ZAROMI-524999 format. One line per 2 residues: number of its first residue (from 1); their letters; for each residue x, y, z of C-alpha. Coordinates in nm, 3 decimals, decimal comma, padded with zeros to 5 digits. Example, Ala and Ser with C-alpha at 12.3 -4.5 7.8 and 13.67 -1.06 7.14 Angstrom:
BEGIN
1 = AS = 01,230 -00,450 00,780; 01,367 -00,106 00,714;
This chain:
BEGIN
1 = XX = 11,980 11,334 10,634; 11,984 10,962 10,721;
3 = XX = 11,893 10,852 11,072; 12,091 10,528 11,112;
5 = XX = 12,182 10,458 11,476; 12,296 10,107 11,375;
7 = XX = 12,648 10,104 11,221; 12,559 09,806 10,999;
9 = XX = 12,293 10,016 10,829; 12,533 10,300 10,748;
11 = XX = 12,791 10,052 10,621; 12,535 09,909 10,380;
13 = XX = 12,437 10,258 10,259; 12,802 10,341 10,196;
15 = XX = 12,862 10,012 10,014; 12,566 10,062 09,779;
17 = XX = 12,669 10,420 09,697; 13,029 10,314 09,634;
19 = XX = 12,914 10,032 09,406; 12,710 10,266 09,188;
21 = XX = 12,984 10,526 09,174; 13,238 10,259 09,077;
23 = XX = 13,045 10,014 08,856; 12,706 10,155 08,762;
25 = XX = 12,711 10,530 08,690; 12,411 10,720 08,561;
27 = XX = 12,521 10,667 08,201; 12,489 10,288 08,232;
29 = XX = 12,162 10,315 08,421; 12,024 10,532 08,141;
31 = XX = 12,131 10,270 07,884; 11,939 09,999 08,071;
33 = XX = 11,638 10,226 08,105; 11,637 10,283 07,729;
35 = XX = 11,691 09,913 07,658; 11,409 09,836 07,906;
37 = XX = 11,611 09,551 08,054; 11,849 09,470 08,337;
39 = XX = 12,112 09,217 08,221; 12,122 08,889 08,411;
41 = XX = 12,493 08,945 08,468; 12,401 09,230 08,701;
43 = XX = 12,196 08,997 08,921; 12,495 08,764 08,934;
45 = XX = 12,702 09,060 09,051; 12,439 09,131 09,317;
47 = XX = 12,485 08,773 09,432; 12,862 08,815 09,456;
49 = XX = 12,811 09,124 09,673; 12,567 08,940 09,898;
51 = XX = 12,277 09,162 09,801; 12,068 08,923 09,589;
53 = XX = 12,027 08,703 09,896; 12,004 08,977 10,154;
55 = XX = 11,675 08,840 10,289; 11,762 08,472 10,237;
57 = XX = 11,851 08,282 10,558; 12,220 08,227 10,623;
59 = XX = 12,181 07,848 10,611; 12,073 07,878 10,247;
61 = XX = 12,355 08,107 10,137; 12,199 08,444 10,217;
63 = XX = 12,263 08,719 10,469; 11,953 08,666 10,683;
65 = XX = 11,885 09,040 10,701; 11,582 09,168 10,891;
67 = XX = 11,331 09,408 10,736; 11,507 09,711 10,883;
69 = XX = 11,829 09,634 10,697; 11,638 09,536 10,382;
71 = XX = 11,456 09,871 10,391; 11,788 10,055 10,412;
73 = XX = 11,912 09,860 10,110; 11,596 09,926 09,906;
75 = XX = 11,610 10,298 09,988; 11,970 10,327 09,871;
77 = XX = 11,910 10,114 09,563; 11,611 10,333 09,473;
79 = XX = 11,816 10,650 09,507; 12,018 10,525 09,213;
81 = XX = 11,808 10,282 09,009; 11,438 10,240 09,104;
83 = XX = 11,376 09,979 08,833; 11,634 09,753 08,991;
85 = XX = 11,483 09,809 09,334; 11,144 09,705 09,194;
87 = XX = 11,285 09,376 09,068; 11,487 09,317 09,384;
89 = XX = 11,177 09,370 09,598; 10,987 09,112 09,394;
91 = XX = 11,271 08,862 09,416; 11,292 08,924 09,790;
93 = XX = 10,920 08,864 09,839; 10,922 08,538 09,640;
95 = XX = 11,224 08,428 09,842; 11,032 08,508 10,160;
97 = XX = 10,739 08,291 10,048; 10,981 08,007 09,974;
99 = XX = 11,150 08,062 10,308; 10,828 08,061 10,506;
101 = XX = 10,608 07,815 10,313; 10,829 07,605 10,088;
103 = XX = 10,921 07,243 10,144; 11,268 07,159 10,270;
105 = XX = 11,359 07,034 09,923; 11,241 07,360 09,762;
107 = XX = 11,440 07,568 10,009; 11,757 07,365 09,969;
109 = XX = 11,732 07,365 09,589; 11,613 07,717 09,510;
111 = XX = 11,714 07,959 09,786; 12,092 07,917 09,736;
113 = XX = 12,053 07,985 09,364; 11,840 08,292 09,435;
115 = XX = 12,099 08,418 09,683; 12,375 08,372 09,427;
117 = XX = 12,183 08,562 09,159; 12,201 08,255 08,936;
119 = XX = 11,828 08,180 08,921; 11,542 08,428 08,884;
121 = XX = 11,184 08,378 08,987; 10,900 08,601 08,870;
123 = XX = 10,559 08,626 09,031; 10,225 08,608 08,847;
125 = XX = 09,927 08,741 09,041; 09,747 09,030 08,867;
127 = XX = 09,506 08,950 08,582; 09,356 09,176 08,313;
129 = XX = 09,000 09,156 08,447; 09,095 09,147 08,813;
131 = XX = 09,332 09,420 08,921; 09,278 09,482 09,292;
133 = XX = 09,013 09,208 09,298; 09,281 08,940 09,310;
135 = XX = 09,046 08,674 09,444; 08,844 08,693 09,124;
137 = XX = 09,130 08,544 08,923; 09,052 08,300 08,644;
139 = XX = 09,385 08,119 08,598; 09,335 07,748 08,670;
141 = XX = 09,573 07,464 08,754; 09,469 07,100 08,735;
143 = XX = 09,670 06,809 08,877; 09,706 06,534 08,618;
145 = XX = 09,912 06,217 08,589; 10,217 06,405 08,458;
147 = XX = 10,190 06,702 08,695; 10,007 07,035 08,697;
149 = XX = 09,847 07,186 08,387; 09,804 07,566 08,404;
151 = XX = 09,586 07,781 08,179; 09,516 08,150 08,211;
153 = XX = 09,667 08,495 08,176; 09,869 08,723 08,403;
155 = XX = 09,941 09,093 08,364; 10,214 09,326 08,498;
157 = XX = 10,448 09,035 08,571; 10,798 09,179 08,617;
159 = XX = 11,092 09,030 08,421; 10,886 08,724 08,323;
161 = XX = 11,070 08,722 07,990; 11,401 08,653 08,165;
163 = XX = 11,290 08,446 08,465; 11,366 08,079 08,508;
165 = XX = 11,029 08,017 08,673; 10,708 08,202 08,753;
167 = XX = 10,532 08,159 09,085; 10,171 08,157 08,964;
169 = XX = 09,874 08,224 09,189; 09,594 08,012 09,046;
171 = XX = 09,282 07,827 09,146; 09,338 07,460 09,212;
173 = XX = 09,014 07,385 09,398; 08,663 07,533 09,387;
175 = XX = 08,594 07,819 09,624; 08,425 07,715 09,948;
177 = XX = 08,095 07,899 09,943; 08,164 08,271 09,969;
179 = XX = 08,526 08,213 10,075; 08,695 08,293 09,744;
181 = XX = 09,036 08,295 09,913; 09,016 07,923 09,971;
183 = XX = 09,123 07,696 09,689; 09,404 07,918 09,555;
185 = XX = 09,755 07,778 09,530; 10,103 07,901 09,441;
187 = XX = 10,242 07,684 09,161; 10,608 07,724 09,061;
189 = XX = 10,591 07,699 08,683; 10,899 07,663 08,456;
191 = XX = 10,923 07,964 08,227; 11,102 07,808 07,930;
193 = XX = 10,831 07,599 07,764; 10,621 07,652 07,449;
195 = XX = 10,299 07,670 07,651; 10,418 07,987 07,828;
197 = XX = 10,409 08,295 07,604; 10,542 08,631 07,723;
199 = XX = 10,473 08,975 07,578; 10,663 09,275 07,708;
201 = XX = 10,463 09,584 07,803; 10,625 09,917 07,723;
203 = XX = 10,564 10,131 08,031; 10,635 10,498 08,093;
205 = XX = 10,814 10,439 08,423; 11,026 10,164 08,581;
207 = XX = 11,114 10,074 08,224; 11,415 09,856 08,300;
209 = XX = 11,202 09,639 08,530; 11,053 09,497 08,209;
211 = XX = 10,690 09,428 08,298; 10,519 09,155 08,095;
213 = XX = 10,190 08,995 08,005; 10,205 08,614 08,036;
215 = XX = 09,981 08,356 07,869; 09,960 07,999 08,000;
217 = XX = 09,812 07,756 07,748; 09,815 07,424 07,928;
219 = XX = 10,160 07,493 08,066; 10,318 07,216 08,271;
221 = XX = 10,465 07,213 08,621; 10,582 06,917 08,830;
223 = XX = 10,341 06,756 09,075; 10,553 06,886 09,365;
225 = XX = 10,559 07,245 09,233; 10,307 07,385 09,482;
227 = XX = 10,476 07,623 09,728; 10,308 07,602 10,065;
229 = XX = 09,984 07,425 10,141; 09,763 07,342 09,846;
231 = XX = 09,454 07,565 09,844; 09,611 07,809 10,093;
233 = XX = 09,818 08,017 09,855; 09,634 08,339 09,929;
235 = XX = 09,703 08,305 10,299; 10,073 08,252 10,233;
237 = XX = 10,069 08,578 10,037; 09,889 08,765 10,315;
239 = XX = 10,173 08,681 10,552; 10,413 08,872 10,325;
241 = XX = 10,207 09,187 10,263; 10,332 09,396 10,554;
243 = XX = 10,694 09,343 10,452; 10,609 09,418 10,089;
245 = XX = 10,447 09,750 10,180; 10,735 09,849 10,406;
247 = XX = 10,992 09,783 10,135; 10,773 09,959 09,881;
249 = XX = 10,765 10,263 10,111; 11,146 10,248 10,140;
251 = XX = 11,168 10,254 09,762; 10,981 10,583 09,741;
253 = XX = 11,176 10,728 10,031; 11,483 10,666 09,816;
255 = XX = 11,327 10,827 09,508; 11,220 11,133 09,707;
257 = XX = 11,565 11,164 09,864; 11,743 11,142 09,528;
259 = XX = 11,513 11,395 09,362; 11,561 11,641 09,648;
261 = XX = 11,941 11,604 09,650; 11,966 11,663 09,276;
263 = XX = 11,738 11,965 09,290; 11,918 12,124 09,583;
265 = XX = 12,246 12,099 09,393; 12,088 12,247 09,081;
267 = XX = 11,933 12,532 09,282; 12,277 12,619 09,421;
269 = XX = 12,452 12,602 09,083; 12,193 12,769 08,857;
271 = XX = 12,235 13,144 08,830; 11,963 13,394 08,743;
273 = XX = 11,935 13,768 08,802; 12,288 13,774 08,934;
275 = XX = 12,259 13,508 09,203; 12,179 13,144 09,272;
277 = XX = 11,813 13,059 09,218; 11,829 12,883 09,555;
279 = XX = 11,818 13,230 09,709; 11,460 13,283 09,592;
281 = XX = 11,177 13,192 09,826; 10,977 13,054 09,532;
283 = XX = 11,246 12,786 09,509; 11,325 12,750 09,880;
285 = XX = 10,975 12,692 10,014; 10,870 12,391 09,800;
287 = XX = 11,206 12,228 09,868; 11,167 12,291 10,241;
289 = XX = 10,825 12,124 10,226; 10,967 11,825 10,045;
291 = XX = 11,257 11,793 10,289; 11,012 11,795 10,580;
293 = XX = 10,790 11,534 10,417; 11,094 11,320 10,337;
295 = XX = 11,189 11,299 10,704; 10,829 11,213 10,791;
297 = XX = 10,807 10,920 10,550; 11,155 10,797 10,640;
299 = XX = 11,062 10,784 11,009; 10,722 10,625 10,940;
301 = XX = 10,890 10,360 10,723; 11,159 10,300 10,986;
303 = XX = 10,895 10,254 11,256; 10,704 09,998 11,048;
305 = XX = 11,029 09,816 10,963; 11,131 09,808 11,332;
307 = XX = 10,793 09,665 11,431; 10,811 09,399 11,159;
309 = XX = 11,170 09,308 11,246; 11,072 09,266 11,610;
311 = XX = 10,768 09,054 11,521; 10,525 09,320 11,639;
313 = XX = 10,191 09,404 11,480; 10,255 09,656 11,201;
315 = XX = 09,977 09,618 10,943; 09,847 09,973 10,993;
317 = XX = 10,195 10,126 11,004; 10,304 09,938 10,691;
319 = XX = 09,996 10,055 10,502; 10,043 10,414 10,620;
321 = XX = 10,409 10,410 10,519; 10,326 10,286 10,170;
323 = XX = 10,051 10,544 10,128; 10,254 10,838 10,258;
325 = XX = 10,579 10,753 10,079; 10,427 10,702 09,734;
327 = XX = 10,218 11,019 09,750; 10,513 11,219 09,884;
329 = XX = 10,734 11,102 09,597; 10,478 11,231 09,347;
331 = XX = 10,460 11,572 09,515; 10,836 11,599 09,560;
333 = XX = 10,926 11,514 09,201; 10,658 11,756 09,078;
335 = XX = 10,811 12,035 09,285; 11,164 11,942 09,179;
337 = XX = 11,065 11,939 08,813; 10,937 12,295 08,847;
339 = XX = 11,274 12,404 08,982; 11,475 12,234 08,707;
341 = XX = 11,216 12,341 08,446; 11,328 12,250 08,093;
343 = XX = 11,646 12,081 08,215; 11,434 11,837 08,412;
345 = XX = 11,276 11,714 08,089; 11,610 11,629 07,929;
347 = XX = 11,680 11,254 07,936; 12,033 11,307 08,064;
349 = XX = 11,884 11,450 08,383; 11,834 11,178 08,648;
351 = XX = 11,524 11,366 08,762; 11,352 11,290 08,431;
353 = XX = 11,378 10,918 08,508; 11,281 10,955 08,874;
355 = XX = 10,980 11,165 08,772; 10,858 10,882 08,548;
357 = XX = 10,946 10,599 08,782; 10,757 10,731 09,084;
359 = XX = 10,426 10,747 08,893; 10,386 10,375 08,954;
361 = XX = 10,369 10,414 09,331; 10,006 10,517 09,394;
363 = XX = 09,870 10,198 09,234; 10,140 09,935 09,280;
365 = XX = 10,172 09,683 09,431; 09,829 09,790 09,555;
367 = XX = 09,630 10,105 09,491; 09,643 10,376 09,755;
369 = XX = 09,265 10,385 09,752; 09,258 10,024 09,869;
371 = XX = 09,531 10,099 10,122; 09,311 10,374 10,266;
373 = XX = 09,026 10,124 10,286; 09,247 09,896 10,497;
375 = XX = 09,357 10,181 10,722; 08,997 10,292 10,768;
377 = XX = 08,897 09,944 10,879; 09,179 09,949 11,133;
379 = XX = 09,032 10,273 11,265; 08,710 10,089 11,335;
381 = XX = 08,511 10,209 11,034; 08,286 09,972 10,837;
383 = XX = 08,436 09,774 10,551; 08,383 09,963 10,226;
385 = X = 08,439 09,695 09,961;
């Protein structure tokens, strides 16, 4: 069940479902999953449909959608192709940073190309020795006569092998005392240069999102490549975290919804002992639990999205939505796999892919343990890290 009191939301849901039924059936999705790559032509198609620039302001060629509509889109996209939703979310967040912090020249040059699906921007933040401790990063950028020189290493950088540029979080100034967040900048670094080496990482889930390890060996970027205020890159990122967590929650609402729909249909069709297996309580009860939890996370995500869209405080709600949705997706796909049994392990079953894809949720884009730390602080408990 979808609770969409706004007609525009239901229209978008219908459009996404019709697109996949018409142009991107499960067979093609499976091919991309096996190839571990989404063709650039598909992003161009997203641009033609107005979806690549859904969150880009209208004056720069986008749709200017609020977070509520973006969450609806991510949920529907994730019902069909979670890897694509992962990439879209990243593109959307980088576009948001450009929209909020970029110079007028950067906005006018880059946002229309992002909205058209003609130009892709990856985002390099996580490092091998850092993980959740982002502020301990070691990638450095130095401003020289011919522009910025960047050296360091980034990990789990989605579609870096196919991006036109990578927005790199790096240290450009020394930290101010104990304030490690100060002195970090976002430097837009051209991808196609010998000093940028990319190695694909073969993951179990979200395979088509093509996560990479990136090495910067004195890579070059123009002097005007900093997005936002120099030395304030971390604070520009903080402003985007609530939206990121809301859209992440919407992704796992979509995965949970798709897994439940597929399993309900299987339970009705599969016959054993002379009747549908959906007649057995051992099948009914876990599906009833998952359906109940699905409505809970959908409403929690919708509340956080409404607060964000109306410029209301939503940090706690966004964190709770991310936590609840990712954990629910794990439980739901586990239960669904038990109902499908051996058939769920067959690659032709969409559940097999959803089962793998949702494993990423509890630790990306931030671990649920750290999310619980944030929620606990909001409850008034002492900081634990």
